[in-house]
Structures are given as C-alpha cells and as structure tokens.
N, C-alpha and C positions, 0 to 999 in steps of 0.2 A: 401783966403778964397773960397769955393767950390760956383760955382754961379748954384742955380736952374733953373734960367729962361732958355728955351729955350731946359733943358733938356728933353729926354723921360725916364719916370718912371711908372713903371710897380708896382701895391700895391695889393700883393693877400690878399684873404677874404675881399674886398672893398666895401661888398654891406648892411654892417651897422657898427656901432659902432665906432672902433679905427680906420679902413681901411677904412671908407665912411671920417672920420674927417682926416687922412693923405693924403687921395684923393682930397680933397675940398684947405686943407692946402697948398699943393704942386702945385695945378692949381693958388690959390690965388696968386704964386710967380713964377708964368710964365711959370712951365712946362707942358707937353705936358703927359697927365695922362691917362693910361690902368687901366680901372677896372678889376678884376677878383672874379669870385663865381659861385658858383655853381648852383643860381637859374636866372633863366632868367630872370624874371618879373622883380625881385629885383635889378638885374643889371642894366636894362632899368628905371626903377626908379630912381636911384642913377644918372645914365648918362643923363637923362631929369634936374635932380636939379643941378646939377656942369653946364651942358649947359646953364642953366637958369641965371648963375650966371654970365655967358660971358667967359668962361673957355674951352679950347679945352681938350676934354675926348674923350674915345674910351673905347668900352670892349670887354672881350670876356671871355667866359664860359668855365670852365673846374675844375676838383676836381683834387687841389696839390698831395692827395694821390696815383693819377696812374701816372706813369711815361711817359706815352703814349701822355695823355693831357699836363702833363709840359713841353715833348717838342714841340707838337701842339701849346699851348700859347707862346713860343719862337720864333717859326717857324713864329706865324701871326704878332708877334710885329715887326720880322724883315723884313716881306716884305712889312706893312704899312708902316713903320718908317725909317726903313734901318740901325737904329742903339738902342743901348737900354744905357742906362747911369744909369740909378738907379733902384733899383730890393729892393723892401722892403718883406719879407717874413714875413707876418702880420696874416696869414691864422693857425686857429688854434682852438683847441676845450677844454675847461676846463671839468674837472671829480673830484666828491668827495666822501665819503663815506669809510668804514673801508676797508684797504687792504684784510683782511679775506674772506670779503665778495664777493671782486672783481671777476668778471668772466672773463677768460684768453681772450673772444673775447674781452669783453672792453679793456683790455690792448691793442690788435691789433689794435682795432678802432683808440684809443688815441696816439699809437706810430705812427700809418701811417699818421696822418696827421700831429702832432706837431714836430716830429721828418724827418721822410720819405720826407714827403713832402717838406720840408726844405729842405733836400737834393736833391731832383729829380729837384725842379724847379731852386736850386743854379746851378747844374749839367749842365744843360742845357743851361742856361743865362751864365754862367763864361765867356765864351771866350769873348762873345760881350761886356762883364762887364771890361774883358782888355783890347778890343781894343780901347773904348773910355776911357781907366783908371777912371772909373765910382766908383759907393759906392753901397755896398751890406749890408744890414743892418738885423739881426734878430729881431722880438719881442720877446721877453722874459718876466718875471716875476721875482717879490722877490720871489717865489717859485725855484727859478733858482739861488738863493742865498742860500735857506737854507731851509732844507727839513721840509715840512708844514705839523703837522698830520693830517691826514685823507684825505690829499692830496697827498699821497705817489707817484701815480702812476703820476700826472700833473706834480710833483714837479722834477721828473724822466724825464721828457721831456724837463723840459724847462732848466735842467741843463748839460743833452745832448747838448742844444746849446749852452753850455759855453764852453765846449771843442772845439764843432767843429767850432766855431768863433777864438777860440785862436790858435789853428791849423792852419786854412787856413790862418791868419792873418801871420804867421810866413812863412809858403809855399807860400806867393803870396808877401812875403816884393821885392821893388826894383820894382815891374810892375804895380804902379800907382794905384793899386785898394785899397778902403776904405772899409776895414771890421768893421763893427760896431753891436754893442750889445745894445738893448736897455730893461732894465730892469725894467717895467713898478711895479705901484702900485696898489691900489684899485681904481678900475675908477668907474664914474658915467653911468653904461648901462640902457640900456634903459629896458621896462619891459618884453620884449622879448629875452631878455637875457637867455639862456640854458646853463649846463652841464651836463656831461652824468656820470649818478648814476652807484653803482656796477653792476647792471644786465645789464645796456647798454643802461636805459630809461632816456630820456631829462627831467631835470627838474629843476626850479629857482636855482637863484645862492645863494638863501638863503640870510638871514639878513647880512648887512653888516654895518647898519647905525651907529656902533659903531667907526668908522674910520671916516676922513675926507676924501671923494670921490671927488679924481682930475677930472674935467670936462673933456670931450673927445678935445674940441676942445684946452685948455690949453697944453695937453698930445700931441697931433698933429704940437705944434707952438714948444713944447721942441724939441720933436724929428726931426723936419725938422733944427732947429738951429743948433742940434747936426751934423748931415748930412751936412752941409755948413763949418762947424768948421772939418769935419773927425773925429773926437775924436774915441776911440777905444769901447768907451761903456758910456751910462749913467745910472744912479741908480736915477729913478723917485719919486716925490711926497716926503711932510716932512716925513713922518714915512719910505718910503722906506729908505730915506740918514740915516735916524737915524738908523732905522736897521742895514745896512750897517758899520755904523761908530762904533757900538757895535760888530758886527760880527768880526772887523778887531780889538778891543781895547779890549772887554770886552767879549769874546765869551761865558764865562759860563755864562752871564746875558738873554743872548737871550733863551738860553738852559733852564733856569728857567722859561723865559715866555713864554717859548714853552711849558713846562709839565704841567703849568697851564692853557694855553688855550688848551689842549689834555686833560685834566679833563673836563672842562668845555664843550667840543666838544662831549666828549663820552656821556653826559649826550643825546645830540641830537639824536649822530648817535646810540648809543647802549644804550637803556633805558631798565633800569631792569625791569624785567615781575614782573608786579602787584599780589600779593599773594592771 
C-alpha cells in the first residue's frame, strides 16, 4: 500500500470545499501539503488553519486555466521541495442551465478550468511524478458517468476527464505512476459555493436537500484511502454507487429517472410564461 507520510502533495483549488478538506486530510497523514488557488487571502487563511493543526503546509497562488501559471506552480514546487509525489487536480467550476441559453463565452470559461486546467497542470507535473513514481488523481463527478439534464456543459467537462484518465493510464503503464479518477457525489458544500449560469453569472448551487449530502471530511478520507490503494477509480456516496450499479446493469432505469428529473428541472429553468 502506498504511504502518504512525507510525500509532497499538491492540491489545486484548495482554498475551500473538497480541496481544503483534502489538504487537511493529507496533512493529517503526514504529507507535506501545497495549497493552490487564485485568491491570496483565502490561501493564507487556509494555510494558517492547517499550520494550527500542526501539519506542514505551503501555498502558491495561480490560475490553472493559464498554462504559464501551471508551469510556474510546478517549478515553484520543485524549487521548494525538490520533488512532487502527489497531484490532485481538484480545481473546477460547476455550471447549470438550459444549453440553448448558454453563451459561448460560458462554454470557454468552464472548459478552460475543468478540462484545460487539468491537462495543463498534469502536463507540467508529469515528468516529476514519473520520477517519484507517484500519483495523479482527477476529481470528477457523477456527471462524469452520465450526462445530467441542465448540466450538459458541466457533464461534458467531467466526461472528458474520464477519457483523459483512461488514455493516460494506458500510456503510462509500467512507469509506476498511479492515475486515478474520483467520481464525487453530492457534497455538503458551504453557503459560499457558486456555479456558473448560462450568461456567465455566478449563482447558488440550488436546492439539493432531497439527497443525502456527503460531508467534505468523509469524502476526503475516501479519496486519500483510494490514493493509498492506488485504485483506478472510485465512485463515491450511496447515491453515486447506486447510480453506477444501475448504469452498468439497468441503464434503461437511469434514463427513465433522468427523463423524469428533467421534467421537474424544466419547471425551474424554463417556467412557462403566465398568460
């Protein structure tokens, strides 16, 4: 089993949510954690929180949608520690709304962060991960397993990560590098969580209390255990595992559920005009 203690671990998008919880969990297991995000104040705040717990942590500001920033982030990690063992590509942007109303600029923004951001940071980290025979993990979503209505853009980006992980895993076979992908379910996000609307506006995630929301720390523990075991994929949460089972053995049922949920979502996203 892969040991996390004393490993150097970079977590992108780690100023809040799952990224923050992953950084704390990795620190608790003895890793030297590197935080990344775009907001220097939030980076400093999370770094202080982790230091107060007695864990080793550093931080580097950068936008993963910029290849120059990604190169700089990895160069900085190597200058500071001389090695990189774990990369968790967590930075991402949710989106929702009718595809017909979604502006092309919104397409670009979401793909730049969710897809290109993952490719850029992986490209510059890969040679160092190969040297350490370490681990690269992509944080995906249930939307990476099945296209969700009114989340077509987000689903497309997360499914792209599935193909990338599969291709890279074969390409790197025999190198000692672990390539993993985590399909995260519905998480208990903080009230500050926002997703991108069709016009590029940031909006609340919307009501999700009809699902059992998985706590962030529980999700982080599952992902770090997954890294230790160097598995190819993990489908998380009870609803995620249930959906994955039926996708494999009764896909017609999933289609039926999605069509029914689409009718309900249409009432929210495309209300009929009052006469």
